Every structure is written in C-alpha cells, then in structure tokens.
N, C-alpha and C positions, 0 to 999 in steps of 0.2 A: 382446527387441527390439533392444537395443544390439548384440548379436553379429550379428544379421541385417543391421542397418544397416551395420555394419563390413564384413561380407562383400560386401554389395551395392556399397558405395562402392569397395572394393578391386577387385572385378571390373570395375566401370566404368572405374577408373583403368587397368587392364590393357588394356581395349578401346581407350581413348583412346591409350595408349602405342603399341599395335600399329598404330593409324591415324596415328601420328606427330603427334597433337594434344597436344603436351607441356604446353602451358599448362593445358588441361583435366585432363590426367592428374595434374599437380602439385597442382591443387586437390583432386582426389579423394584422393591419397595423404596430403596434409596433413590432410584431414578424418579419414582412417583413423587417423592418428597422434594426432589430438586425442581420438579415442574410445579408442584403445588405444596407450599410449605404448611398449609392448613389442612392437609388430607388426614383426618383423624384415623381412619381405618388403616392407612399405610403405617402410621406410627405404631398402632396396636399390633399389627401383623409383623412389623419389623422386630419389635420387642419379643414377640412370641417365637420368631425364628432364632433369635439369640438365646432365649430360654431353652428351646429344644436342641440347640447346639452346645449347651452347657456353658454359655458365655453370660453368666448371670450378671456380672458387673455391667456389661454392655446393655443388657435388657433394662437394668435400673436406669442407666444413663439415658436411654431412649424415652422411658417413661418420664423422667425428670425434664428432658428436652421438651416433650409435649406439654408438660405442666408449665415450665418456665416461659415458653413461647406464648402462653395463654392463647392457645389455638382458638379458632372461632367455633369451638364446640361449647355447648351449653353446660350449665351447672349439672344437668342430668347426666351428661357424659363424663364430666370431670370426676365425679365420685367413682366412676368405673375405673379410671386410670389409677387412682389411688389404691383401689382394692386389688387391681392386678399387680401393682408394684409391690404389694406386701409379699407375694409369693417368692420372687427371687431374693428379696431381703431375708425372708425366713430361711431359704435354702443356704444363704450365705451366713446364717446364724447371727444376723444383725437384727435381733429380736426387738430391741427398743425402737429402731427405725421402722420395722415392719408393723409394730403395734401402732405407731404414730400414723403411718399411712392408712391402716385399716380404720383407725379412729377418725381421720380426716374424711374418709369415704362415708362413714356413718354421719358425720356432722353435716356433710353436703347433702346427703339424701338418706335420712334415718328410716325411711320405709322400704328401702331396697335391701335385699339380703346379702349382697356381696361383701360388705364390710364385716358383717357378723360371721359369715363363713370364713373370711380371712382370719379373723380373731380366733375362731375355732381351730383352724389349721395351725396357727402360730402356737397356741397353747398346747395342742396335741404334740407338736414337735418338741416343745419344752418339757413335755411329760406331765402337764397339768390337765389330766383327763377331766376332772370335775368342771373346771372352767371351760374347757373345750366343749364339753357336753352342753353346758348352759348356753353358750353362744349358738351352737348348732340348733338347740331346741328353740331358742328365740327366733332364729332365722326361719325355722319351720312354722312357728306361730304366725309369722308375717305372710305365710301362704305360698312360699316358693315350692313348686312341685318337685324340682330337682332335689331340694333338701328333704322333702317328704320321702322321696325314694331312698335317700341315704338312711333315713331313720327307720324305714321298714326293713332294711337289711339288718341282719343280726350284728355284724361288725363292720366298722369303717376303719380302714387303715390309711392314715394320712402321713405317716412318718415313722418315728421311732416307737410311738406308742400305739396301742390298739384301743379304740373306743368301743365299749360295749354299750349298745343303746337298746332300750325297750321300745318296741314299735308303737304301743299306745301312748307313750309319753308325749307324742305329737299333740295330743288333745288335752293333756293334763300338765299343768305346771304348778309346782308347789308355791306356797306363799313366799318362801325364801327366794325361789328363782324369780318370781315376779318382782320382788323388792330389789334383787340384784340388778335386774335389767333396768328398772326405774331409776335406781341410783346411778347406773352407768350413763343413762340418757339424761340425767339431771332433771327428772320430772318426778312429781309426787306419786303418780300411779299410771300404769298402762292398762289399756283395754277397759 
C-alpha cells in the first residue's frame, strides 16, 4: 500500500506541476518524500516547483538536502543534481557557488553535457560571452542534440547577454578552444 500511495502522490504532483499549480505539486512531492526519503525524482521535481515559484533559496536548499542525505542515487544521477543546482545559484547571483556546483557536476561525470551547459549559462549571465560560447561549444562536441539545436539557432538568450553563435562551429573547434577545455579538465589533450 505504501508504494502505491507513493506512486499515486508522485503522479498527482507531476500533474499539478504540468498545470503550473506549484503549491499543490509541492505538497504532493513533500508527501512522497515523507513516505520515501530516497525518492530522487521527488526531490528534483520539488526543487523545480520552488524554482518556478521564484523561491530560489528553497530550490537550492532542496538540492543540498538531496546531496547531503546521500540519497541512494548513483554517481550518474548525483552529477545531475549539481548541474541543476547551478541554475538557482546563478539567478541568485551567487556565481562562485554556481560555478563550484557546475564543476562538481563535471568532475562526477565529465562526458555529460549538463555541467558544461551550466557553466555556459553562468558565464552568459556574468557577461562573459567568449567563455560562455566555449563551454557551449564543448558541450556540443560531446554530442548532446539539445546543445546542437541551440548552436544551429542564430542567437541564444540565457540572461543579460546575448550569445551569437555560428552554426558550423559545432564541428570546428580552434586549437585555443581545445587547449582551454583540456586545461579545464586537467588533461593533456581531448579527442
């Protein structure tokens, strides 16, 4: 019965979330967590509700709670929590913390694009378009089709600055860009 109640409340929370009824969704996800303290998706969706309700500090708190509890999610999921946490930290203009979260994401799983995309967004928000472009290009080189679609658009607007990207840059990286990424990753060379 407990599992069924958990699943039912989670599904109801998702339905409320999709209807932008965040207060109701928050209640559902909190109930799911009270039933199962290790429900990874409930934490992620609860934080998303707070993000969409403009309660950024609370979203960060939920991400930290998930990390601190060392939930029974694998390393492959924990990188994702760090990359997600970078977004509210960036919006709160806590750039140093946001960068650390994104870097932790990359350290945990350097072949996933989420941490690099987070670093791109952070740098775009800070007005460092060149660095933002480099992270986005590198994420695209890793093969994420979502990033590729961003790159094929002429402009990507992620904050105060506007990134102008050349579509074919997806397939071409300069030697300096390759060196930058290698230095960031702490390796001699990439690809």
